[in-house]
TIPA-38630 format. One record per residue (C-alpha): residue in three letters; x, y, z. Coordinates in steps of 0.5 Angstrom, whole numbers. Example, Ala and Ser with C-alpha at 12.3 -4.5 7.8 and 13.67 -1.06 7.14 Angstrom:
<recs>
  resn   east  north     up
   ALA     25     -9     16
   SER     27     -2     14
</recs>
This chain:
<recs>
  resn   east  north     up
   MET    300     64    256
   ALA    295     64    250
   ILE    288     66    250
   SER    284     60    249
   ARG    277     60    245
   ALA    273     60    251
   GLN    276     66    254
   MET    275     70    247
   LEU    268     68    247
   LYS    267     71    254
   GLU    271     77    252
   LEU    267     78    246
   LEU    260     77    249
   PRO    259     83    254
   GLY    261     88    248
   LEU    256     85    243
   ASN    250     84    248
   ALA    251     92    250
   LEU    252     94    243
   PHE    245     90    241
   GLY    241     93    247
   LEU    243    100    245
   GLU    241     99    238
   TYR    235     96    239
   GLU    232    101    244
   LYS    233    107    239
   TYR    228    104    235
   SER    221    106    237
   ASP    216    101    239
   GLU    210    104    235
   HIS    206     98    237
   THR    205    100    244
   VAL    200    105    243
   ILE    196    100    239
   TYR    196     94    243
   ASP    196     91    250
   THR    201     87    252
   ASP    201     80    256
   SER    206     75    257
   SER    204     68    255
   GLU    206     61    258
   ARG    203     57    252
   SER    204     56    244
   PHE    198     59    243
   GLU    192     63    247
   GLU    185     64    246
   GLU    180     69    248
   VAL    173     68    248
   LYS    168     74    247
   LEU    162     73    252
   SER    155     76    250
   GLY    153     79    257
   PHE    146     80    259
   ASP    140     83    256
   ALA    137     89    259
   ALA    133     88    265
   PRO    126     87    265
   VAL    120     90    269
   LYS    118     85    274
   ASP    111     85    276
   GLU    108     84    283
   GLY    107     77    284
   ASN    111     74    278
   ALA    117     70    278
   ILE    124     74    276
   SER    127     73    269
   TYR    133     69    268
   ASP    138     70    263
   SER    145     67    261
   ALA    151     69    257
   GLN    153     66    251
   GLU    160     65    247
   ALA    160     70    241
   PHE    166     68    238
   THR    174     66    240
   ALA    180     70    238
   ARG    186     65    237
   TYR    193     67    238
   ASN    199     63    235
   HIS    206     65    237
   GLU    211     66    232
   THR    218     65    233
   ILE    223     70    230
   ALA    230     69    230
   MET    236     71    226
   GLY    244     71    227
   PHE    251     72    224
   ALA    258     69    224
   ILE    264     72    225
   THR    270     68    222
   GLU    276     66    226
   GLU    281     70    222
   ALA    277     76    223
   MET    278     75    231
   GLU    285     73    230
   ASP    286     80    226
   ASN    282     84    231
   LEU    277     86    226
   TYR    271     83    230
   ASP    270     90    234
   SER    268     94    227
   LEU    265     88    224
   SER    261     86    230
   ALA    259     93    231
   ARG    256     93    224
   TYR    253     87    224
   THR    249     88    231
   LYS    246     94    228
   ALA    243     91    222
   LEU    241     85    226
   ALA    237     90    231
   ARG    234     93    225
   ALA    232     87    222
   MET    229     84    229
   SER    225     91    230
   TYR    223     92    223
   THR    219     85    223
   LYS    216     86    230
   GLN    213     93    227
   VAL    211     90    221
   LYS    207     84    224
   ALA    204     89    229
   VAL    201     93    224
   ASN    199     87    219
   PRO    191     87    222
   LEU    191     95    220
   ASN    194     94    213
   ASN    190     89    211
   GLY    184     89    216
   PHE    179     93    210
   THR    179     87    206
   ASN    178     79    207
   SER    185     78    208
   TYR    185     79    215
   GLN    178     78    219
   THR    177     77    226
   GLY    174     72    230
   ASP    167     74    228
   GLY    168     72    221
   VAL    168     79    218
   ASN    173     84    216
   PHE    177     87    222
   PHE    174     94    219
   THR    167     93    217
   ALA    160     97    217
   SER    153     96    215
   GLY    153     98    207
   ASP    160     98    206
   GLY    159     94    200
   VAL    166     90    201
   THR    167     83    201
   GLY    167     80    208
   GLY    164     86    210
   GLY    157     88    212
   GLY    158     90    220
   HIS    160     86    226
   PRO    155     81    227
   LEU    152     81    234
   VAL    148     76    238
   SER    142     80    239
   GLY    142     80    231
   GLY    144     87    230
   THR    151     90    227
   ASN    157     94    230
   ASP    161     99    225
   ASN    168    100    226
   ARG    169    104    219
   PRO    165    109    215
   SER    160    105    210
   THR    163    110    205
   ALA    171    111    205
   ALA    173    118    207
   ASP    180    121    208
   LEU    182    124    214
   ASN    178    131    215
   GLU    174    135    220
   THR    168    132    218
   SER    170    124    218
   LEU    174    125    224
   GLU    167    127    228
   ALA    163    122    224
   GLY    168    117    227
   ILE    167    119    234
   VAL    160    119    233
   THR    160    112    231
   ILE    165    110    236
   ALA    160    113    241
   ALA    154    109    238
   VAL    157    102    239
   THR    154     96    243
   ASP    155     90    247
   GLU    153     83    244
   ARG    146     84    247
   GLY    145     91    244
   LEU    146     95    250
   LEU    151    101    249
   ILE    158    101    252
   ALA    159    108    252
   ALA    166    107    248
   ARG    170    113    247
   PRO    176    115    242
   ARG    183    115    246
   ARG    188    116    240
   LEU    188    118    233
   LEU    193    114    229
   VAL    196    116    222
   PRO    201    115    217
   PRO    207    120    216
   ALA    203    123    210
   LEU    197    125    215
   MET    201    128    221
   PHE    200    135    219
   THR    193    134    218
   ALA    193    131    224
   THR    196    136    228
   ARG    191    141    225
   LEU    185    137    227
   LEU    187    136    234
   GLU    192    142    236
   SER    188    148    232
   ASP    184    152    237
   GLN    179    154    231
   ARG    176    150    226
   THR    181    149    220
   ALA    180    151    212
   THR    174    156    214
   ALA    174    163    215
   ASP    169    162    220
   ASN    171    164    227
   ASP    168    157    230
   ILE    172    153    235
   ASN    175    147    234
   ALA    170    142    237
   VAL    174    136    237
   ARG    180    140    241
   SER    175    144    246
   MET    172    138    248
   GLY    178    133    249
   ALA    174    128    244
   VAL    181    125    243
   PRO    185    126    249
   GLU    191    122    248
   GLY    192    126    241
   TYR    195    123    235
   SER    201    118    234
   VAL    205    117    227
   ASN    206    110    225
   HIS    211    109    220
   TYR    209    102    218
   LEU    203    103    215
   THR    203    102    208
   ASP    197    106    206
   SER    198    114    206
   ASP    191    116    207
   ALA    188    111    211
   TRP    187    113    219
   PHE    185    110    225
   ILE    182    111    232
   VAL    184    107    238
   THR    178    107    243
   ASP    178    105    250
   VAL    174     99    249
   PRO    178     93    253
   ASN    181     87    250
   GLY    181     90    243
   MET    188     90    240
   ARG    192     84    244
   HIS    200     83    244
   PHE    202     76    247
   GLU    210     75    249
   ARG    212     68    249
   THR    219     69    250
   ALA    222     76    250
   LEU    228     78    246
   GLU    234     74    248
   THR    241     74    245
   SER    246     68    245
   MET    253     66    242
   ASP    257     60    241
   GLY    263     58    237
   ASP    263     53    231
   PHE    269     47    233
   ASP    270     46    225
   THR    270     53    222
   GLY    272     57    228
   ASN    267     62    227
   VAL    263     65    232
   ARG    256     65    231
   TYR    251     70    234
   LYS    244     70    234
   ALA    237     74    237
   ARG    231     70    238
   GLU    224     72    241
   ARG    217     69    240
   TYR    210     73    240
   SER    204     74    237
   PHE    199     80    235
   GLY    192     80    234
   VAL    185     83    235
   SER    180     80    241
   ASP    175     85    240
   PRO    175     89    234
   LEU    171     95    237
   GLY    178     97    240
   MET    179    100    233
   TYR    176    105    228
   GLY    179    106    221
   SER    178    109    215
   PRO    182    107    208
   GLY    181    114    206
   ALA    177    116    200
</recs>
């Protein structure tokens, strides 16, 4: 009994899917240390930052209580993109039993392409956040500081009239001094009303070129590049509790970043998880295989990240 095309498709699909899944999982999802991930049921998502309340005043005896009201500071919008790619195997290749070797190569290439696009999109805010090519919901550059002298910079404006900084005003390479200055800057950030929020660093994020520097700064017991017998304060205090991660998709070899514990900072919405499918083309006899997913990456609260473009 001859094997029908429908039967051949059913035989081919399980092998392809298994191979695709194995290959995709080999590539590290480096965005997971940067973003909080949520599912989405709509074509877009919006998150609104509220101002909260001012410091509570003293109520004098007999006087009426003071009332305050929260207000919207800004809105972050996430438009989901559809990422998809596929390939086809000819009917002749299937007839000649060539589809095993062809599909192995093609599915590996497809997995790499899907993974690569996702990781590049994930670090786009970091790679472009020091200029006005990537701005957050408050209308300024993602990474900005008062006095930074950059177009679209000047600090993140607050409802209270002040600003918050999430970069050094003068770009600095990664070293002991700049890392400590970044930790101090993070500790000084406030909410929209100017109240301290006790923000802390979580993790240092570096490109491959800085992984050795990061190791020395965070894992040495004593200070680096000095003959003094001083302790490494950053390590001793546990100032960066999650250590460091290397992101291979950062494009600037001397830019570095600190992920903070500020909630709702970097956000990743998954509209449709990665899915694969295949079908046959009646006219050509080719078998087509595709991968598809929908997602978005962005910034809700820019205080979730501190960064320096390097000197």
